[in-house]
N, C-alpha and C positions, 0 to 999 in steps of 0.2 A: 504493500499499499504506499502510496506516495501523499505525504501529509502537508497541507498548507502550514507555513511557517509564521504568518503574520496575520492570523485570523482577527486579532484586536485592531488592526490598523485599517482595515477596509470593510465596508459593510453595505452590500447592496448597491454599490456604484459601479459604472462602467469605467475602467482605466485603459489608457492606451500606452503600450510598451513598444520597444523598438526590437527588431531582429527576431520576427516570428511570432511572438504573443502580441495579438492585437487588443482583445477585449477580455477583461475579466468581471464576472459577476460573482459576488458572495452571497450565498442564500441567508439574509438576515431574518427570515421569516419561516424557520423550520416548523414543520407541521401544517403549513398552509400550502396546498398544491396551486399549481399554476393554471392559467388559462391563456387565451389569444391575447389578453392585455397583461400578462405577466411582466413585471419590471426585468425579468432576466431574459431579455430578448436579443438576438444576433441577426444582423442583416449582412449582405454581401453585394455582389455586383456582376455584370456580365449579362448579355442578352443572346447569345449565340444560338440558343434553342428557344427563343421567344421570351426569355425572362422567367420561366417556371420556378427556377431556383434563385436566380440572380436579383429578382424583384421580390422574393419571397422572404419569409422570417421563420427562424428556429428560435424556440424557447425552451429553457430547462428549468426545473423546479423539484423540490424534493420535500417528502413528509417526514424524514428521518429514517423511513424503511424502504421506500421506493423512489425512484427517479421517474419523473414525468418528463417525457420528450414531446413537445408540440411543434407541429409544423403548419404553415399556411402558404400555399404556392402564390407566385405572382400572376398566374393565369387561372383559368377556370378548372384545369386539370393537369396532373403530372403524366405527361406522355412518354417520359423516359424515367431512368433510376436516379434517384437522390441517394448518394452514397455517403453516409456519415461515419467516418473513421474515428474510433475512440480510444484514446490513451488513458488508461485508468488506473494500470498497475506497473510495477517494474517488468522489464523485459520489453516484448514487442516484436514487430516483424515490419519489414520493408517490402516493397515489390519484388525485389530480386529474391526474397526467400519463399515466394508463393507463386502458383499458377495453377487455379482451379477453374476449369472451363466447363464444369457441369451445366451451368445456367448462366444468364446474364447478370444475375445478382452476385454470383460467386464470382464471375469473371471480373466484374467491375471491383469487387471487394479485394481481390488478390491482385489485380493489375489493372489500374484505372484506365489507361490507354492501352489497347491491346497489343500494340507493336513495340513497346518500350517498357523499361523499368522505370517508373515515375520517381522523381526526387521528392522526398518527404521534407517537411520543415525541419529546421535544425533543432535537435533535442526532442523531436516527436517520433514515437514508435508505436503504432497502434496495436491494440490487443482485440479490439471487436470491430465489427461493421454492422450498421443498421441500414438496410436497404429499404427505402420506401418509393412507391410508385402508385399507378393506379390498380395494380393487383393487390395492394395491401402493404404489409411491412414484415420484414423477415430480419432476425438477428443472428449473426454468425460470430462464433469465437475464431479468431485468425490462428492458423497453425501453418508451420513450414511443410512445403511439399509441391509436387508438380503432376499429381494425379487428379482426375475429375472427382469432386465430392470430398476432398480432403479437408476442407474448412468444416468446423464443428457447427452443425445446426443447433440453435438453442431455443427459439420460438417463432411463432407465425402469428400475424394479426390481419384479419380479412378487411379491415376498414380502408378502403381506397380513396376516401374523401380528399378533396383539395385542402381541407383543414381538418386536423386530427390531433389528438393526444394520446399517447401510448405510455404504458406504465411497465417498468423494468425494475425488479428488485435490485436493490443496491449491492446485495451480496453476489448477485450474478456477475456484476462487472468488477468485483473486488474493491468496492468502495465502502466506507464507513464515515463516521463523524471526522470532519477535518481533512477529508481527502479532496484531491484536485481531479477533475475530469477534464482533459485537454480533447478538442476535436477540430475537424474541419469537414466541410461538406463539399463534394464534386457532383456534376450531373452528367452522366454517361448513358449511352443507349445499350440495348441489350447485346448488340454486336461489338461493344467495346470502343465505340466512336464517341470522344469526349467533347463536350461543349466547354465554352470558356467562362461558363458560370460557376461561381463558387460562393461559400459563406466560410471565413470572411472574405472580403475582396482580397485579390492578388493583382496588383497593379501591371505587372509584366505579363500575366496571363490574359488579363482583359485588354491589353494594348494590341493584342493580335486576333487574328480570327480564331475559329475553333480549331484546337489542336488536333481533332480528329483521332485518328489511330496512333498519333504521336510521331509521324513521319514528316512533320514540318511543313505541311500544306498550308497555304495562305500566309506564309511567314511565320507561322505560330510554332511553338515547341512546348511540349508539356513536361519534358524531362528536366531540362535547365534553361531558363527558369521556368518554374511550373507552380505548384502548389508550396508556397514559401511560408504561408501565414497560418495561425490556427488561434482559436479561443479557448477560455477556460472558465470552467464553473467550479466554484468551491463550496463544498457541502459542510456546513457548520453544526456543532452539537446543539441539541434541543436546549431551549432556555433552562430547563431544570438541571441538566448536565453542567451547564456553564455556572449555575448558582453553586452547585456542589464544588466546582473546581475553585471558585472565589472563596467558598466557606473553608476549603482544605488549606488555602494559602493563607487566610486569616488566622486560622488555628496554628499553623507553622509558625507564623511571625510571632504570635503570642508566646509560643513555646520558647522561641529564641530569646525574647525579652525577659522571660521569667528567670 
């Protein structure tokens, strides 16, 4: 588990950082689940496939036991696959470690653009992939390999609406109080043809046309530069737990003064 080191310094505000990490939201209301109006919302850029993802919104929230993942598309429907890559624990994998071609969701999860090993943001190594489209949503645990079906299937939800909220147990993602969840989202067809749409925005990616299969058509490239940026959601302890921590510190201080 990766733990947030400065929970007391930030609470519920977006922050902008350099070199990869773009926006951080800290869940200052544990126990309250999110909606489309959640304060923990993330936006992106790009309109290569019409703005389904680039003009859309992803929001995260937690009730202390589960993670809520909400998405609202920028158009009336998702015609391709939103691939939310999640870095939530130690370890993780990059494109060069994986090649699962059993279906479009697995293909995009293990190799965003079909023809190349895509560059990941510095310090970002995903552990899970949540693929969302008109078919619904499917969650995979990433694993190394190059055989069809090698990614671990975890769950499926048949809600294919343009706006939806999914619930995932924190334990499934290796998360608990104080954990960081890092993520970015790409938009890819079943065949592995990638749009220039992403959350968060990636200026170098959006500056060119769709990277497609990663072969540099239209002057674009998805390998280098490509998906350089990611966002962060910090899960904080429930208020009762924070109070206990404070009480423990007070008791310890009194003992030291005694």
